[in-house]
N, C-alpha and C positions, 0 to 999 in steps of 0.2 A: 228845752225840749223834753228832757227827762221828767221835769216837774209837771209839765202839761200832761204827759202820759200817765204819771202816777195819780194826778188829780182826776183824770178821766176815769181811771179804774175805780177810785174811791167813789166817784159819783155813780158809776154804773152799778155798784153793789150797795148803794145807800138804801134803795127801796127794799131789797131782801133783808137787810139788817134791821130796817124799821119793822117789817113784818115779824121778824124773830123777836124783837123787843116787845111787840104787842102780845105775842103768845106767852112769853115769860112773865110779863106783868099780869096778864089775866090769870095765869096759873097760881101765882103766889100772892096776889093782892085782891083779886075780885072775890067777894064772898060767894058768888054763884058757883065758882070753881070748887069750893070746899064742900058743897052739898052733894049728897048721894042720890037724890031723887031722879026720877026718869027725865023730867023736864030739864034739870040741870045738866044731866049727861048728854042729852040731845043738843042743848045749847053749846056745851063745851066741844062736842064732836064737830058741830057745824063750824064753830070758830076755828078749830085746828085744821079742818079741811080747807077752809078759805085761806088760812095762813100758809098751809103747804102748797096750795095752788099758786098763791102769790109768789112764794119763794121759787118754785120751779119756773114760773113765767119770767120772773126777774133775772134769774141766773141764765135762762135761755137767751133772753134779750142781750144780756151782757156778753155772753159767749159769741153770739152772732155778730155783734158789733165788733168784737175783738177779731173775729175771723175776717170780716170785711176789711178791717185795717191791714191785716197781714196780707190779704190778697192784693190790696192796693199797693203795698210796698213791693210785692212780687212783680206786679205789672210795671212799676216804675223801674225796678231793676232790669226787667226784660227790655224796656225801651232804651235804657242806658247801655246795656251790654250788646244785645242783638238789635241794633238800630234798624228800623224799617228800610229796606233797600229801595232805591229809586226804581221806577218802572223801566227806565232805559239808562244804560251806561255805555257811552261811546259806541253807539250803534248796535248794542245788544239789548234785547228785551229780557227783563229779569223778573223772577218771582221766587219767593221762598216761603217756607212754613215749617213749623215744628210742633211736635206733640210731646208733652212731658209725661214721664211715667209716675211722677209724684202728684198725687191727688191734691187739688187746691193750689198747685204751683203752676206758674206760667213760664218758669225758667227751668233749665236742666243742665246736663253736662255736654250738650252738643253746641257747636259754634260754627258760624259762617260769616263771610264778608266778601264783598266784591268792590274793587275800586279801580278807577281809570288812572293810569300812570303814563309817564313818557315811554315806558317799555311795553305797553299794552294793558289790557284789562287783567288785573291780577286777582285771583280768587283763592280763598282758603275755606276748607271744610274740615272740621275736626270733631273729635269725640273724646272727652275727658273720662277717665275711669270713674265709674259710679254714676248715679243719676239723682235726680231731684235737686235739692238745694245745696248739698254738700260741695259739689265741684265748682260753685259759682266763682270763687276766688281764682281758681286756675283758669277758668274761661276768661275772666277779666284780664289776667296777666298775658295770656296768649293773644287775645284779640287786640289789646293795646299795643303789643309789640308789632303785630302784623300791620296795623294801620299806619305806623311810622315807617317800618322797614320796607313796605311795598313801594313807597315813593323814593326812599333813600338808596336802596341797593340796586345796582345795575344788573346783577345776576340773580336768578331765582335761588341759587344756592346760598347767597348772602342773606336772603330773607329767612330761609330755613334755619340757618345758624343763629340768627337773631332770636327766632322763636325758641330755639334750644336754650340759649342763654337766659332768656326771660323765664322759662320754666325752671331752670336751675336756681335762679335767684329766688323765685317764689317758694320752691320747696326748701331751699337752704335757710330761708328766713322763718321756717316753721309754719308757713301758710298752708302747705299741703295737708291733706287729711291725716296722713300718717307718715309723711316723709318719703313715700314710695309712689308718688303720683306719676302717671304716664298719660300721654295723649297720642291718639292716632291723628295724623295730619295729611291732607292732600292739598298741595299747592299747584295752581294752574296759572299759566300765562297765555292769554289769547291775543295774538298779534293782529295787526290790521288786515292781513290777508287771510285770517281764519286759522292760521297755524296754531296748534296747541302744544305747549311744552309743560311737563309735569315733574314734580318731585313728590314721592309718595312714601310716607312712613306708617305702614301698617293699616292703611285705610282702604275701603272698597273702591275699586276703579269705577268711574262714572259710566253712564250709558249715553249713546248717541242715537238720536231719533231724527228722521227726516225722509224726504222723498228724492234725495240725491242718488249717487251711485250705491249708497248703503241700503237703499230701499228694496224690498221684494217686489214682485210683480203686482201692480195694481194697488199698492197701499204704502203706508209709512213704515220704514224699516226701523228695527230696534236691534242694536248690537252693543255689546260691552266694549268700551275702548280698550284696545290691546296695549296694556302698559307693562306687562311682565311682572316679575316678582318684586313686591315693594320692600323698602327698608324696614327695620324694626321700628316700633313706635318711639316717639321722643320720650326720654326719661331714663329707662333702664340701661341703655347702651349709648356711648358717644357716637356722633355721626362720623362716617369715614372722612378721610382727608380730602378725597376727590369726590365731588358731587355733581356729575354732569346731569343737566336736566334732560329728561327723556322726551323725544319727539313722538307725539301721539296722533299725527295726521292733522287734517283740517276739518273744520265745520264750515260747510258751504252756506250761502244765504238760504234761510228758511230752515236749516237744521238746528237741532236743540241738543245741548248737553244737560243731562240730569245727574246731579250729584246727590249723594245720600249717605247717611250714617248706617252703621251695621245694624242698628235697632230696627231698621225697615225690613231688611231681609230676614232678621232673626225673629220678627213678630210671629207669634203662634196663635192659632185659634184654640177653642176648647178641646179639640181632639189632638192637639199637639202638632198640627201641620204648620209648616213655615209659610209665610206670606209669599205668593208667587209674583215677585216684582216684575219679571220680564213679561209675563202674561198681562199683568195689570197695565204696564206701559203700552203694550200693543193695543189693548182695548181702549185706553185713554186717548192714544194718538189716532187710532183708526186710519182712515184714508185721507185725513186732513193734515194741513200743515200744523204741527202742534203749537198750541198757545200756552206760554209758560204759566199764566195764572190758572187757566182751566186745567192744565196738566197737574199742577201741585194740588189744586182743590180736589180733583178726581182721585188722586192717590191718597190724600188724607182721608177722604170719605171711605175709600176701599179699605184702608188700614183700620179705621174705627169699626167698620162692619166686621172685618176679619177677627179682630181681637175683642170685639164687643166693649171697647173702651177700657180694656184692662191689659195694658201692655206692661211688660216687665222691664222695658228700657226706654230711654228717650229716643225720639226719632226726628230727624231733620231732613228737609228736601230743599234743593236749590236748582232752578231751571234757568238756562241762558240760551236764547235763540239769536242766531246771527241774522240781523235785519239789515246788514250792509248791502248796498246794491253795486258798489264799485270796489273791486278787490284788486290791488296792484299785483302784477305778475312778478314773481321772484326772479331777480337777475336780469331784468329788462327795464327799458326806459318808458315803455308804454304800459297802459292799463287795459285790463280785460273786463268787460261788463258781464255781470251775472244778473239774471232776473230772478227775484225771489218767487218761489212757486205760489200760485194763487190758491186760495182755499176752494175746495170743491163743494 
């Protein structure tokens, strides 16, 4: 593989080298180049202009080809790390998207995943310190650990401890950027009745959108999930011995949870104003039942307009809508039917 790459680079620069050889040969061998007449000077100037143009064009083509290869590698890394989420997971409609602060890169320091387990749908949203290509190793370590622990651990606390150990091994092996890596992490467990339990290490709490009891008069409601004070990010400090998952209420059929990284709320426009996420959510949801795909797309468009495509941090969004129609009542042998709200 390395030989192929080296051979490709040699071939890419073969034409510029040939042009250079032609110019040197003309200068020292051709008799016309040794003459001082006007005609000889015009001919020499024309030749060197053509050689210079050829050199610039050849180098430009080589660099563009190299850039295309780098971007293809970045896209492959993106697909391997942040695998496309299925549109539905155990009765939840799902959509996700991210914007990298690193120009020319499709990957960054943000991470997310959602999986159906025997304990409910488990979700992780995280943000590694730094942005662009540097945090990719840490993202891979945390996501790989979550994808196994989400199925293996009976309690959400066990999942978080596995992530902490994976990060410690990663940094201890010298894989971290400077041995001081840290990650903000939000873990959610959405059970079959819509109950949401969370463990939060320094991450923004999600928003809840819908037309249930959380909605205002005549439209979709938008509220921050009341989660309280989060724990410190993973890395600098050890987790406490007791880690009770926090109950964050329920998402009813038709309601949406919107998870995001802090790069979304910290995004600034040219005047230094922060991105108004709550207002953008209200506008994107409107009076309709929020659609995860449309919601994520509208927010990404609003973010790009707000920052004019020049964000200082990576940004990730993950939306989950409860599309379940039958929700078991807690502590009873019967079930209660809920009708998902219809779009107006």
